[in-house]
C-alpha positions in Angstrom: 92.4 95.4 72.4 94.8 95.6 69.5 94.1 99.0 68.3 93.4 99.6 64.6 96.1 102.3 64.3 96.6 103.1 60.7 100.0 102.9 59.2 100.0 106.7 58.7 99.1 107.2 62.4 101.9 104.9 63.5 104.3 106.7 61.4 103.2 110.1 62.8 103.4 108.8 66.3 106.8 107.1 66.1 108.6 109.3 63.6 110.2 111.8 66.0 106.9 113.6 66.4 107.1 117.2 67.3 104.5 119.8 67.7 106.7 122.4 66.1 106.6 126.2 66.2 108.8 128.9 64.9 112.1 128.9 66.7 111.8 130.8 69.9 114.0 130.9 73.0 111.0 130.3 75.3 109.7 127.1 73.6 109.7 124.1 75.9 109.6 120.5 74.9 108.1 117.5 76.8 107.9 113.8 76.1 104.6 111.9 75.9 105.3 108.2 76.4 102.6 105.5 76.1 102.1 101.9 75.2 101.5 102.4 71.5 102.4 98.7 71.0 102.1 95.9 73.5 99.4 94.8 75.9 97.7 98.2 76.3 97.9 99.2 72.7 94.1 99.8 72.5 94.2 102.3 75.4 97.1 104.3 74.1 95.4 106.4 71.4 92.9 108.0 73.8 95.6 108.6 76.4 97.8 110.4 73.8 94.9 112.4 72.4 94.0 113.6 75.9 97.6 114.7 76.5 97.7 116.5 73.1 94.4 118.2 73.9 96.1 119.7 77.0 99.0 120.9 74.8 96.6 122.5 72.4 94.8 124.3 75.2 98.2 125.7 76.3 99.3 126.9 72.8 95.9 128.3 71.8 95.8 130.5 75.0 99.2 132.2 75.0 101.7 129.3 75.1 104.6 129.0 77.5 106.5 132.0 79.0 106.9 135.1 76.9 105.5 134.0 73.5 106.9 130.4 73.6 105.0 127.3 72.7 104.8 123.9 74.2 106.3 121.2 72.0 106.1 117.5 72.4 107.7 114.3 71.2 105.9 110.9 71.4 107.6 107.7 72.4 106.4 104.1 72.5 107.1 102.4 75.8 105.4 99.2 74.7 104.3 98.6 78.3 107.8 97.1 78.7 110.7 98.1 80.9 113.4 98.0 78.2 111.3 99.8 75.6 110.5 102.4 78.1 114.1 102.9 79.1 115.1 103.3 75.4 112.3 105.7 74.7 113.1 107.8 77.8 116.8 107.8 76.9 116.0 109.2 73.5 113.6 111.8 74.9 116.1 113.0 77.5 119.4 112.8 75.7 118.4 113.4 72.1 115.2 115.4 72.2 116.3 117.3 75.3 112.9 117.3 77.0 112.3 119.3 80.1 109.7 116.9 81.5 108.0 113.5 80.7 104.4 112.5 80.8 104.3 108.7 81.1 105.3 106.0 80.7 102.1 104.1 80.8 102.7 100.8 82.6 104.1 100.4 86.1 107.2 98.3 85.2 107.9 100.8 82.4 107.6 103.7 84.8 110.0 102.1 87.4 112.6 101.2 84.8 112.6 104.5 83.0 112.6 106.5 86.2 115.5 104.5 87.8 117.6 104.3 84.7 116.9 107.7 83.0 114.8 110.4 84.4 115.8 110.4 88.1 119.6 110.4 87.3 119.0 113.2 84.7 116.9 115.2 87.1 113.8 115.1 84.8 110.3 115.4 86.2 108.0 112.5 85.4 104.2 112.4 85.7 102.5 109.1 84.8 98.8 109.0 84.2 98.4 105.2 84.4 101.3 103.6 86.3 99.5 102.2 89.3 101.8 99.8 91.1 102.4 100.4 94.8 106.1 99.9 94.0 106.2 103.3 92.4 105.5 104.9 95.8 108.7 103.3 97.1 111.0 104.8 94.5 113.9 106.8 95.8 113.0 109.5 93.3 114.3 112.8 94.7 110.7 114.1 94.4 110.8 113.7 90.6 108.1 110.9 90.0 104.4 111.8 90.4 101.2 110.3 89.2 97.7 111.5 88.5 96.2 108.1 89.0 96.0 106.4 92.4 98.1 103.5 93.5 96.7 100.0 93.0 96.9 99.6 96.8 93.7 101.7 96.8 92.1 99.9 93.9 92.9 96.4 95.0 91.5 97.0 98.4 88.4 98.8 97.1 87.7 95.9 94.7 88.1 93.4 97.5 85.5 95.2 99.6 83.2 95.6 96.6 83.2 91.9 95.8 82.6 90.9 99.4 79.7 93.3 99.6 78.2 91.9 96.4 78.2 88.4 97.9 81.3 87.0 96.1 82.7 85.4 99.2 85.0 82.9 97.6 87.2 83.7 94.6 90.3 82.6 92.7 92.9 85.1 91.6 95.1 84.9 88.5 97.6 87.8 88.1 100.2 88.6 85.5 103.6 88.4 87.1 104.8 91.9 86.8 104.7 95.1 88.9 101.2 95.9 87.9 99.6 92.5 88.4 101.5 91.5 91.6 100.8 94.9 93.2 97.1 94.6 92.6 96.9 91.0 93.6 98.8 91.5 96.9 96.6 94.5 97.9 93.4 92.6 96.9 94.5 89.4 98.8 95.3 91.3 102.0 92.0 93.2 102.0 89.8 90.4 100.8 91.0 88.0 103.6 90.8 90.8 106.2 87.0 91.3 105.4 86.3 87.6 105.7 86.7 86.5 102.1 88.2 83.2 101.0 90.8 82.8 98.3 90.3 79.4 96.7 93.4 80.0 94.5 96.0 82.6 94.1 98.5 82.2 91.2 100.8 84.3 89.1 101.5 83.7 85.4 103.8 84.9 82.7 102.4 87.0 79.9 102.4 85.8 76.3 101.6 82.1 76.6 99.4 80.4 74.1 97.5 78.5 76.7 96.6 79.0 80.3 94.2 76.0 80.6 96.4 74.1 83.0 96.7 77.2 85.2 92.9 77.7 85.1 92.2 74.1 85.9 94.4 74.3 89.0 92.6 77.5 90.1 89.2 76.0 89.5 89.9 73.0 91.8 89.4 75.3 94.8 85.7 75.4 94.1 85.3 79.2 93.5 82.6 80.4 91.1 84.4 83.7 90.5 87.8 84.3 88.9 89.5 87.6 89.4 92.0 88.5 86.7 94.7 91.1 87.2 96.1 91.4 83.7 95.6 93.3 80.4 92.6 92.9 78.2 94.7 93.4 75.1 97.1 90.7 76.1 97.3 87.6 78.2 94.2 88.6 80.2 92.1 88.2 77.1 93.5 84.7 76.5 92.8 83.7 80.1 89.2 85.0 79.9 88.6 83.3 76.6 89.9 79.9 77.7 88.1 80.1 81.1 84.8 80.7 79.2 85.5 78.0 76.7 86.1 75.4 79.4 83.4 76.6 81.8 86.0 76.8 84.6 84.1 79.7 86.4 80.8 81.4 86.3 81.8 85.0 87.2 84.8 87.0 86.1 86.2 90.2 87.5 89.1 92.4 86.3 90.7 95.7 87.3 91.5 98.7 85.0 93.8 96.7 82.8 91.0 94.4 81.7 88.6 97.3 80.9 89.4 97.0 77.3 87.3 97.2 74.1 89.2 94.2 72.9 87.5 92.0 75.4 84.1 92.9 74.1 85.1 92.9 70.5 86.8 89.5 70.7 84.5 87.6 73.0 81.1 89.3 72.4 78.9 91.1 74.9 76.5 88.1 75.1 79.3 86.0 76.5 80.3 88.7 79.1 77.1 89.1 81.1 79.0 88.0 84.2 82.2 89.9 83.5 82.9 93.0 85.6 85.8 95.4 86.0 87.0 98.2 88.3 88.6 101.3 87.1 89.5 104.8 88.4 87.0 107.5 87.4 86.9 111.3 87.5 85.2 112.9 90.4 82.0 114.7 89.3 82.9 118.3 88.8 82.7 121.3 86.5 86.2 120.5 85.4 85.3 116.9 84.4 82.3 118.3 82.5 84.6 120.7 80.7 87.0 117.9 79.7 84.1 115.6 78.6 82.8 118.4 76.3 86.2 119.3 74.8 87.3 115.7 74.3 84.0 114.7 72.7 84.2 117.8 70.4 87.6 116.6 69.3 86.0 113.3 68.2 87.1 111.2 71.1 85.4 109.1 73.9 85.5 111.0 77.2 84.9 107.6 79.0 88.1 106.1 77.6 90.2 104.7 80.5 93.0 107.0 81.6 91.8 109.9 79.4 91.1 112.2 82.3 94.3 111.4 84.1 96.3 111.8 80.9 94.9 115.2 80.2 95.6 116.2 83.8 99.2 114.9 83.7 100.1 117.0 80.6 98.3 120.1 81.8 100.0 119.9 85.2 103.3 119.5 83.5 102.7 122.7 81.6 101.5 124.6 84.7 104.7 123.5 86.5 106.9 124.7 83.6 105.1 128.0 83.6 105.4 128.4 87.4 109.1 127.4 87.3 109.9 129.8 84.5 111.2 126.9 82.4 113.8 126.0 85.1 114.0 122.2 85.2 115.5 122.2 88.7 112.4 124.0 90.0 109.7 121.8 88.3 109.0 119.5 91.2 108.5 122.3 93.7 106.4 124.1 91.1 104.2 121.1 90.4 103.3 120.8 94.1 102.6 124.6 94.2 100.1 124.6 91.3 98.1 121.7 92.7 97.7 122.6 96.3 95.3 124.7 98.4 95.1 127.6 98.9 95.0 129.1 95.5 92.7 130.3 92.8 90.9 127.2 91.3 92.0 126.4 87.7 89.7 124.2 85.7 90.3 122.1 82.6 91.2 124.4 79.7 91.7 127.5 81.8 95.3 128.1 80.6 95.0 131.8 80.0 93.6 132.4 83.5 96.4 130.3 85.1 99.1 132.0 83.1 97.9 135.5 84.1 97.6 134.5 87.8 101.1 133.0 87.7 102.5 136.2 86.1 100.9 138.2 88.9 102.6 136.1 91.5 99.3 134.6 92.8 98.7 131.0 93.9 96.7 128.6 91.8 95.2 125.2 92.5 94.5 123.0 89.5 91.2 121.1 89.8 91.6 118.3 87.3 89.3 116.3 85.1 90.2 113.3 87.3 89.7 115.3 90.5 92.0 117.2 92.8 95.7 116.3 92.7 97.0 117.2 96.1 100.2 115.1 95.9 101.4 113.4 99.1 105.0 113.2 100.0 105.5 110.3 97.6 103.8 112.0 94.6 100.7 109.9 95.0 97.0 111.0 94.9 93.8 109.4 96.3 91.2 108.4 93.8 87.7 107.4 92.9 86.7 104.0 91.4 83.6 102.6 89.8 82.5 99.0 89.2 81.6 98.3 85.6 79.6 95.8 83.6 79.6 95.2 79.8 76.8 97.1 78.1 76.6 96.7 74.3 80.0 97.7 72.8 81.2 99.5 75.9 81.3 99.5 79.7 78.7 100.9 82.0 79.4 102.0 85.6 77.0 100.2 88.0 78.3 101.1 91.4 80.8 103.4 93.1 83.6 101.6 95.0 84.8 102.7 98.4 
């Protein structure tokens, strides 16, 4: 899903972007990191726009502290560990951010956290880093996510396929933290519910051809290929070559494959047996408020990770407000503003939250993506749906449990 980002937009995103305000001692600056280039480039614009919508809601309703404003810098993690480390280093050491929303991809999250934000004591909230390995970080309670671990998604997808009569499948996964985490969870659950894996193979990203890999997987006799990869990268190549060579009849991906690029490049008529899973927001007044605001701003509320990205940025702002701008207190504050009991705060209700915090009252943010009652590892549970291609977009056809 190579996004058609204009040259002007790229320049604005990468050119030391700052949402500036008149100098004020109370201004606070955060980093927004996403995969502007690389295998999720098509997903990044909506994610960044959702984050920026949260910042606008903050600044339009009183800002941070006593008259301060929330500023941001944007960095390109390129869905790559080294790029993410470089972008995080600049954000922390040069831009002096108080907190970080992102990076986008799991390997990027792990690298930036271990190398930069954890040693520097900077709070990180990722809205799309889903690998189970993030749970295992020795993070000093500094790494959180508003999207559930792929341990949940992989298992829910395995149960869904089995329930839909896909009893025998082959699995191709990109050999990184994202792909392997999903594949391992899927394999464990699929076999435990009686499914048969006719093939299970990792691959490296960026190859021109995966035909030999696909031929080997097809020898197991499965009709269905499960692809844990990115629809804007090697996942698209695998899907195209599998279709061209009639290796399989059915194709299933997870959230990384739910990309407009797949539809645009391969055509909806060729994707009648292609399905994906993806996290979705829990039906609520807060989700309705986000959908309305994001659509009014000219963006697609159904864009993947839009809700989790808004929530990550809004939660970061709430934590900064609750902590009084003290970086050392952000982690504790984040847990405080997202936990019962407390007065419910919906999407966009910054002024209400700000007043309650000033009065010393507890609040509990009810996000666009659902409640974010972080566990001891900074993880949240989640909701998933199963999607089919419908015209130029994806349509949810079943809830996943």
